[in-house]
Structures are given as structure tokens and as C-alpha cells.
C-alpha positions in Angstrom: 20.3 14.8 -6.6 21.2 13.1 -9.9 18.7 13.6 -12.7 18.2 12.3 -16.2 18.0 8.6 -15.3 21.1 6.5 -15.2 22.8 8.5 -18.0 22.2 11.7 -15.9 24.0 9.8 -12.9 26.9 8.9 -15.1 27.3 12.5 -16.4 26.9 14.0 -12.9 23.7 15.9 -14.0 21.9 17.1 -10.8 18.7 18.7 -9.8 18.0 20.3 -6.5 14.6 19.2 -5.0 12.6 21.8 -3.2 8.9 22.0 -2.1 8.3 24.5 -5.0 10.0 22.1 -7.6 7.9 19.3 -6.4 4.6 21.2 -6.1 3.5 20.5 -9.6 4.8 16.9 -9.7 3.5 15.3 -6.6 1.0 12.4 -7.2 1.4 12.8 -11.0 2.4 10.0 -13.4 5.5 9.7 -15.5 9.2 10.1 -15.0 9.6 13.6 -16.4 11.0 15.2 -13.3 14.1 13.0 -12.6 14.2 11.5 -16.2 14.7 8.0 -17.3 17.3 6.5 -19.7 18.9 3.1 -20.2 18.0 0.9 -17.3 21.5 -0.3 -16.6 24.4 0.2 -14.2 26.3 -2.9 -15.0 29.4 -2.4 -17.1 32.7 -1.5 -15.4 32.5 2.0 -17.2 29.0 2.6 -16.0 29.8 1.4 -12.4 32.9 3.7 -12.2 30.9 6.6 -13.6 28.2 6.2 -10.9 30.9 5.9 -8.2 32.6 9.1 -9.4 29.3 11.0 -9.2 28.6 9.7 -5.7 32.0 10.8 -4.5 31.9 14.3 -6.4 28.5 15.0 -4.9 29.6 13.7 -1.5 26.3 11.5 -1.5 25.1 9.9 1.7 22.7 7.6 -0.2 21.6 6.7 -3.7 18.1 5.6 -4.2 17.6 3.3 -7.3 13.9 3.0 -8.5 12.9 0.2 -10.6 12.1 -3.5 -11.2 14.2 -6.7 -11.3 17.1 -5.3 -13.5 17.5 -2.0 -11.6 17.5 -3.6 -8.2 19.9 -6.3 -9.3 22.3 -3.6 -10.5 21.7 -1.7 -7.2 23.0 -4.8 -5.3 26.1 -5.0 -7.4 26.7 -1.3 -7.1 26.3 -1.4 -3.3 29.0 -4.0 -3.1 31.3 -2.2 -5.4 31.1 1.0 -3.4 31.8 -0.8 -0.1 34.9 -2.4 -1.8 36.1 1.0 -2.9 35.5 2.7 0.4 32.8 5.0 -1.0 30.4 6.2 1.8 27.3 6.3 -0.4 24.6 3.9 0.6 22.6 2.3 -2.1 19.1 1.3 -1.5 16.4 0.0 -3.9 12.6 0.8 -4.3 10.3 -1.7 -6.0 8.7 0.1 -8.9 7.6 -1.8 -11.9 4.4 -1.5 -14.1 4.7 -5.3 -14.9 4.4 -6.4 -11.3 7.0 -9.2 -11.7 9.0 -8.1 -8.8 7.5 -10.3 -6.2 8.8 -12.4 -3.4 8.4 -13.0 0.3 9.5 -9.4 1.0 7.7 -7.6 -1.9 4.0 -8.1 -2.2 3.6 -5.8 -5.2 5.3 -2.9 -6.9 4.5 0.7 -7.3 2.7 1.4 -10.5 1.0 -2.0 -11.0 -2.2 -1.0 -9.5 -2.5 2.1 -11.6 -1.6 0.3 -15.0 -4.1 -2.5 -14.1 -7.0 -0.2 -13.3 -6.4 1.7 -16.5 -6.1 -1.3 -18.7 -9.1 -3.0 -16.8 -11.2 -0.2 -17.8 -10.1 -0.3 -21.5 -10.8 -4.1 -21.6 -14.1 -3.7 -20.0 -15.1 -1.0 -22.5 -14.0 -3.4 -25.3 -16.2 -6.2 -23.7 -19.2 -3.8 -23.7 -18.6 -2.9 -27.3 -18.3 -6.6 -28.3 -21.5 -7.6 -26.8 -23.1 -4.6 -28.2 -22.0 -5.3 -31.8 -22.3 -8.9 -31.4 -20.2 -9.8 -34.5 -16.5 -9.2 -33.5 -13.9 -11.0 -31.5 -11.5 -8.5 -29.9 -7.9 -9.7 -29.4 -6.2 -7.6 -26.8 -2.6 -7.6 -25.8 -1.6 -6.0 -22.6 1.9 -4.8 -21.5 3.8 -6.7 -18.8 7.0 -8.2 -20.4 7.7 -11.8 -19.9 5.4 -12.4 -16.9 1.5 -12.2 -17.2 0.7 -10.4 -14.1 -1.0 -7.4 -15.8 -3.1 -9.5 -18.0 -3.9 -11.8 -15.0 -5.2 -9.0 -12.9 -7.1 -7.2 -15.7 -8.8 -10.5 -16.4 -9.9 -10.6 -12.7 -11.1 -7.1 -13.0 -13.1 -7.1 -16.3 -13.8 -10.9 -17.0 -13.1 -11.2 -20.7 -14.2 -14.4 -22.3 -10.7 -15.9 -22.7 -7.3 -15.4 -21.2 -4.1 -17.1 -22.3 -1.2 -16.8 -19.6 2.4 -17.3 -20.8 3.0 -19.3 -17.6 0.2 -21.9 -18.7 1.7 -22.2 -22.2 5.1 -22.7 -20.9 4.1 -25.2 -18.3 2.0 -27.2 -20.8 4.6 -26.7 -23.6 1.7 -25.7 -25.8 2.6 -25.1 -29.5 1.3 -22.3 -31.6 -1.2 -24.4 -33.3 -2.4 -26.0 -30.0 -3.1 -22.5 -28.8 -5.0 -21.6 -32.0 -7.1 -24.7 -31.7 -8.0 -24.0 -28.2 -9.1 -20.4 -29.1 -11.1 -21.8 -32.1 -12.7 -24.4 -29.8 -14.0 -21.6 -27.7 -15.1 -19.6 -30.6 -17.2 -22.6 -31.8 -18.6 -23.4 -28.3 -19.8 -19.8 -28.2 -21.3 -20.1 -31.7 -23.4 -23.1 -30.6 -25.0 -20.7 -28.2 -25.7 -18.2 -30.8 -22.8 -15.8 -29.7 -20.5 -14.4 -32.4 -18.6 -12.1 -30.3 -16.0 -12.2 -27.6 -12.8 -10.8 -26.0 -9.4 -12.6 -25.7 -6.7 -11.1 -23.6 -3.0 -12.0 -23.8 0.3 -10.7 -22.2 2.8 -9.2 -24.5 5.3 -11.9 -23.4 3.1 -14.8 -24.6 5.1 -15.3 -27.8 8.4 -16.1 -25.9 6.5 -18.8 -23.9 5.5 -20.8 -27.0 8.3 -23.3 -27.3 9.0 -23.0 -31.1 8.7 -19.2 -31.1 11.1 -19.0 -28.1 13.6 -21.2 -30.0 13.4 -19.1 -33.2 13.7 -15.8 -31.1 16.9 -17.3 -29.5 18.4 -18.1 -32.9 17.7 -14.6 -34.0 19.3 -13.1 -30.8 22.4 -15.1 -31.5 22.5 -13.7 -35.0 22.2 -10.1 -33.6 25.0 -10.8 -31.2 27.1 -11.9 -34.0 26.4 -8.8 -36.0 24.7 -10.6 -38.8 22.9 -8.0 -41.1 19.0 -8.2 -40.8 18.7 -8.8 -44.4 20.8 -12.0 -44.2 19.3 -13.5 -41.0 16.4 -15.5 -42.5 19.1 -17.4 -44.7 21.2 -18.2 -41.8 18.5 -19.9 -39.6 18.4 -23.6 -38.9 16.4 -25.5 -41.3 13.4 -26.0 -38.9 13.6 -22.4 -37.8 13.8 -21.2 -41.5 10.6 -23.3 -42.1 8.6 -21.8 -39.3 9.9 -18.3 -40.2 8.4 -18.8 -43.7 5.1 -20.1 -42.2 4.7 -16.9 -40.2 2.8 -13.9 -41.7 5.2 -11.1 -43.2 4.6 -8.5 -40.4 5.5 -11.0 -37.8 8.8 -11.9 -39.7 9.7 -8.2 -39.7 8.9 -7.7 -36.1 11.0 -10.7 -35.0 14.1 -9.4 -36.7 13.9 -6.0 -34.9 17.1 -5.2 -32.9 17.1 -6.3 -29.4 16.4 -4.3 -26.1 19.2 -3.1 -24.0 19.0 -6.4 -22.0 19.5 -8.4 -25.1 15.8 -9.6 -25.2 13.4 -9.3 -28.1 11.2 -6.2 -28.4 8.0 -7.8 -27.1 6.1 -4.5 -27.2 6.8 -4.3 -31.0 5.7 -8.0 -31.8 2.0 -8.0 -32.7 1.1 -11.3 -31.2 -2.5 -10.5 -31.0 -2.6 -10.0 -34.9 -0.7 -13.3 -35.3 -3.4 -15.2 -33.3 -6.3 -13.4 -35.0 -4.9 -14.3 -38.4 -4.2 -17.9 -37.6 -7.7 -18.3 -35.9 -9.4 -16.9 -38.9 -7.5 -19.3 -41.2 -8.5 -22.3 -39.0 -12.1 -21.2 -38.7 -12.2 -21.0 -42.6 -10.7 -24.5 -42.7 -13.3 -25.9 -40.2 -16.1 -24.2 -42.3 -14.9 -25.9 -45.5 -14.6 -29.2 -43.7 -18.3 -28.8 -42.3 -17.0 -28.6 -38.7 -18.1 -25.1 -38.2 -21.5 -23.9 -39.4 -21.8 -20.4 -37.7 -21.2 -17.0 -39.0 -17.9 -15.8 -40.6 -15.2 -15.1 -37.9 -14.1 -11.5 -37.7 -11.7 -9.9 -35.4 -10.4 -6.5 -34.2 -7.1 -6.3 -32.5 -5.7 -3.8 -29.8 -2.5 -3.4 -27.9 -3.1 -1.6 -24.6 0.6 -0.8 -23.9 2.7 1.9 -22.4 0.3 5.0 -22.6 -1.1 3.5 -19.4 2.0 4.3 -17.4 1.3 8.0 -18.0 -1.8 7.9 -16.0 -2.4 9.8 -12.8 -1.6 7.2 -10.1 -4.1 5.5 -8.0 -4.7 6.3 -4.3 -2.9 3.0 -3.4 0.1 3.7 -5.5 0.4 7.2 -4.1 0.3 5.9 -0.5 2.6 3.1 -1.3 5.2 5.3 -2.9 5.2 7.8 -0.1 5.8 5.0 2.3 8.6 3.5 0.4 10.2 6.9 0.0 10.1 7.3 3.8 11.6 4.0 4.4 14.5 4.8 2.0 15.4 7.9 4.0 15.4 5.8 7.2 17.6 3.0 5.7 20.2 5.6 4.4 20.0 7.4 7.8 21.0 4.3 9.8 23.7 3.4 7.3 22.0 0.3 5.5 23.2 -0.4 1.9 22.3 -3.1 -0.4 18.7 -3.2 1.0 15.3 -2.6 -0.6 12.4 -0.6 1.0 9.6 -2.9 1.7 6.1 -2.7 3.1 4.0 -5.7 4.3 0.4 -6.1 4.9 -0.6 -4.0 2.0 -4.0 -5.6 1.7 -4.9 -3.9 5.0 -5.7 -0.2 5.7 -2.7 2.1 5.5 -2.4 2.3 9.3 -1.8 -1.4 9.5 1.1 -1.4 7.0 4.5 -2.7 8.3 7.6 -1.0 7.0 10.8 -3.0 6.5 14.3 -3.1 4.9 15.0 -6.4 3.1 18.4 -7.4 1.8 18.6 -7.4 -2.0 20.8 -10.5 -1.9 18.0 -12.5 -0.2 16.1 -12.0 -3.4 18.9 -13.0 -5.9 19.7 -16.2 -7.5 21.9 -17.5 -10.2 20.4 -18.9 -13.4 22.5 -20.3 -16.1 22.4 -19.1 -19.7 23.6 -20.4 -23.1 25.0 -17.5 -25.2 25.4 -19.6 -28.2 25.8 -23.1 -29.5 28.5 -24.9 -27.7 28.9 -21.9 -25.3 29.9 -22.6 -21.6 27.0 -22.0 -19.3 27.6 -18.8 -17.3 25.5 -17.2 -14.5 25.2 -13.8 -12.8 23.5 -13.2 -9.4 20.2 -11.4 -10.3 16.7 -10.8 -9.0 14.6 -12.6 -11.5 11.1 -11.9 -12.7 8.6 -13.7 -10.7 6.0 -15.6 -12.9 2.3 -16.1 -11.9 1.9 -18.8 -9.2 -0.2 -21.4 -10.9 -0.8 -23.1 -7.5 -1.9 -20.0 -5.8 -5.3 -18.9 -4.6 -5.8 -16.2 -7.3 -5.1 -18.6 -10.1 -7.5 -21.2 -8.5 -10.2 -18.5 -8.5 -9.6 -17.8 -12.2 -9.8 -21.5 -13.0 -13.1 -21.8 -11.2 -14.5 -18.9 -13.2 -13.0 -19.8 -16.5 -16.1 -21.8 -18.0 -18.5 -18.9 -16.9 -16.3 -16.3 -18.4 -16.1 -18.2 -21.7 -19.8 -18.8 -22.2 -21.8 -16.4 -19.9 -20.6 -12.9 -21.0 -20.0 -12.3 -17.3 -18.4 -8.9 -18.1 -17.5 -6.6 -15.2 -17.0 -2.8 -15.6 -14.6 -1.5 -12.9 -14.8 2.0 -14.4 -12.0 4.6 -14.3 -9.6 5.3 -11.4 -11.5 6.9 -8.5 -9.9 9.2 -6.1 -12.7 9.9 -3.6 -15.8 7.8 -2.6 -16.7 4.2 -3.1 -13.9 2.3 -4.9 -11.2 5.0 -4.5 -9.2 2.7 -2.2 -9.6 -0.7 -4.0 -6.5 -2.7 -4.4 -5.3 -5.3 -6.8 -7.6 -8.4 -6.6 -4.5 -10.6 -6.7 -3.0 -8.8 -3.8 -6.0 -9.2 -1.6 -6.5 -12.9 -2.4 -3.0 -14.1 -2.1 -2.9 -12.7 1.6 0.8 -12.8 2.0 2.1 -12.0 5.5 5.9 -12.6 5.7 6.4 -10.4 8.7 3.4 -11.9 10.5 5.2 -15.4 10.0 8.4 -13.9 11.4 6.5 -12.6 14.4 5.2 -16.1 15.1 8.7 -17.5 14.6 10.1 -14.9 17.0 7.6 -15.9 19.8 8.5 -19.5 19.3 12.4 -18.9 19.5 12.3 -17.0 22.7 15.4 -16.0 24.4 17.0 -19.5 24.4 16.4 -20.4 20.8 18.3 -17.6 18.9 21.1 -15.4 18.9 20.4 -11.7 18.6 22.9 -9.1 17.3 22.6 -5.5 17.5 23.1 -3.6 14.2 24.0 0.1 13.9 21.4 2.3 15.2 21.1 1.7 18.9 24.2 0.3 20.5 22.7 0.4 23.9 19.4 -1.2 22.9 17.4 1.5 24.6 14.3 1.4 22.5 11.6 -1.3 22.2 12.3 -4.1 19.6 9.5 -4.2 17.1 10.5 -6.9 14.7 13.1 -9.6 13.8 13.7 -11.5 10.8 16.3 -13.4 8.7 18.4 -10.4 7.6 15.2 -8.3 7.5 15.4 -5.2 9.8 12.2 -3.4 10.4 10.0 -1.4 12.7 6.3 -0.4 12.9 6.6 2.9 11.0 3.3 4.3 9.9 3.1 5.6 6.4 2.3 9.3 5.7 -1.4 10.1 6.2 -1.8 12.9 3.5 -1.3 12.2 -0.2 -0.9 15.8 -1.2 1.3 16.8 1.7 4.9 18.1 1.2 7.7 15.6 1.4 6.8 13.0 4.1 9.7 14.2 6.4 12.6 16.5 6.6 15.9 14.6 7.0 16.4 15.8 10.6 13.0 14.2 11.4 14.0 11.0 9.7 17.3 10.8 11.9 15.5 11.5 15.1 13.0 8.5 14.4 15.5 5.8 13.5 19.1 6.9 14.4 18.4 5.6 17.8 16.3 2.6 16.7 17.2 -1.1 17.6 17.7 -3.4 14.7 18.1 -7.0 15.2 19.0 -10.0 13.0 18.1 -13.5 14.1 20.5 -16.4 13.5 19.4 -19.9 14.0 
């Protein structure tokens, strides 16, 4: 199979997977076995190189593991291979530490639970240190890119005093100084109770949710795209952007001018938003003290960024089970000839033996958003799977709002501890997953019962032309069966190819058209 990430795929670099090779990698973290490189199969040159490798290796299937970007590229690649009569089937697997690949087909991604457990432990450690010292405010920035799912889950796990979600800021269009004043109000309210410590959690994508910061980042991105030297960028900003740029601390100015990521976005992990907030909060608290509005102790802060080291953790039991199940589904999809689909598992909140396995079309998750590439540019759009923000009308967010006042004032800290692999807590799942209670396939089953034989048109897809096996499920372009996930985490590969063929090559898949 191709190794070395997408660059290895383009270069036809391969690795033969055997039980001996996998023995020391199973249930471990990291991407060091297969490698990882630029997360992109998009340009004509890249797509052609991938197609050349698929043909030279005579691949039956190509499994692309990743988040919204990788699976968007998987859909485009699948279509291109079909158009060029290449037999290789392309399927996607939802793996993202950020948890932003969520929709009716995907309840969560592999890796999200592990990262949240690791970071929740770190946040809870900071909470205990804060209450022990009694004199510091900890500003903690967590990984997660543009969406705030990691910060959200970790807040529900560890109960910090304050949490600022990018989605809240974007919805309310809060300015930078409005955010600072809200934090200062919280600090002042705690001081009135004799508390001069606290913990604030923010997502790394917060800075792009602040309207004026987003605007200045966009201007800088345009200058990068126009190959303007970094040393000259500040002089070519618009007047209002130049004024904001000069207002910001020098370290933030340097970080905003860093070269873009491979997807032309800002390097959010390199922008110390937590230090910016701490700096401005301290300035505002000094101002309030001079004006007589604050009479407590001097404000002191400590800043942390809990970022990508968490993705090297040994995965949680849930992520191990989930990954094995998705791997097995991917094999079945390729065996029956599906391409342009994503492996999916429903009912993840339930015990493993209640999970429902599915194959969902990537195109059902895609949409077109228009983007402006520069002043006066014509809006253009590309079909993509877009990051899913936190649902501010969902049950999990409602729970957080109910607890917000208690979190702020009562030091209601929670200590989930480290990842457990046996005993109590070892099979705990993300709180957001259990609260949201999503059951897309259950809804489809109800719809199937309602439709009956006279309300829909069923069409047999490749797999069982004679329809000899029992039908297990039907959905809008979503073919699935009850396939129990593997029962042993440390077992060898879930199935040999021949076993996978015997299970699904004779299976009946049905689409329902209304």
C-alpha cells in the first residue's frame, strides 16, 4: 500500500502490511507507520500522480484517512478516477483531532476522544494548581483549528471558570475589547468573593472569529498571495487595519505575518491568542484600578497552549474500537465496488455491540461556499465538506449555558484524570456525543416502516442481484447493514480480505427514492 502520506502516494512509495509489521503499531498513536505529508490531492498534477500510482499498483481500493479537507479531495479523486476508467475505488475515513467533521452521517471522528481526554486532564491539573496557589489566572488555548469542539468538550469534562467559544463570538460579532471587558467583569465578580485565581479556556481558532481580527488576517492573506515581502506588509495594509496592527503587541504582529498553511489559512497554532488576551486583560484591570472601579489584588496571569503533543497519545478504548470498525467497513465498501463513499458508524453512544455500520456518500456531505480572493474579485466556489461549528442550539451547548454561572463563581472543578484502559471510566465517551443523542439510521428505519412497499422505489445496487439476503437498512443514498465491530482491540487485523468478501459480496444494498 502507499506510504509516506500523500507525497508517498504521488511518488509511488509503498509498504507491505503484514501481521509482523503491524504488531508494534496496533493501538498506538501517531502516523509514523504510513507517514503524513501535505494534506492535499487537489491540483491536476497531484491527481494525475495519484491516478498513475493507483494504476501501476493495480489497486482495488484507496482509503483516504482525514478530516474535511482530505475527504473533500477523496470525493474529487473518486470522480476523476471514474472519468478516466481507473478501477481503483476511493473511500474516506473520518479521522480528525479537531472533531469538526460532523453531520447526520458522522457523529464524531477518530482521535477526538483521545485528544479531549488528554487535554481535559491537563486543564483539570491547571484548575487544581490555580485554586491551590490562589493568585493566578490561567489562560489556556486548546487545539482545534477554526471550530471550538475540543475546547467545548474539555470544558464539559473539567469545568474551568470561563470558556470563550469562537462560534459565540462570531454569532454576537463581539469585538476584541468587548471580549476583554467580559473577561475583566468575570475577574472582578470573582474578586468580590475573595477569589483571585481562575482558569479561562479558548480554542486556537478564536482569533479568526473576532470580526476585526478576521478582517486583518484576510488582508494579510491577500498580501501573501500577491507575494508582498513580509517586511513591507504593514505599510500596505488599509488605514484602519494598519491602526489595529499598531495597537497589537509586537509578538502578535510577528505571528500574524507568518506564512500561510497549505490551505492558505493563517497559522492558528502559532498565534498566541491566550497571551494577547492576558496582556489586554491586565492592561484593562490596571485601568480599572486607577479609576477606582477595581479594588482587589493585582491581576497576574499564566499562559499555556495545549496543542499537538496530545495527538501522540496512546488512543482511548473508544477510538481504538471506532478505528477498527471503520477499517472493517472500508474493506467491505471496496469489496462491493463502492467509490466516493465514507465509512460511518451510528449509535456510537451505545455499547459496541449496538453500533450500526454504514457507507455514506461523500457528495451528501458537500456544499459550495463562495469566497472572495481579493478586492473586486469574482466570487468562486468549489464543492467541499466544510468544518461543522458547534451547534449553539444543541443540547450540549444548552447544558453548558446552564452551568456557566456556577463554573464562573463556584470553582466547580472536575478532575477526569488520565486515559484509563481498564476498570471504571475506561469506556467513557465524549460528553457531547452522549448528550446530543444523534440517531440518523434510527430515523431512516422509522421512515422505511412508514414508506412500506407502496411509498418508495427500491433499486438493487451491486452486491446481490438476486436479492437473496435479508435487507437490514435503507437510506437516502446511504447503504448499510448491521455489521458488528471487532470485539478485541489487540487482535490482528479484523478480517482477511477473503472473509470480508464472503460477508458483503452477496449482500443486498438498497437506495430509497421518494
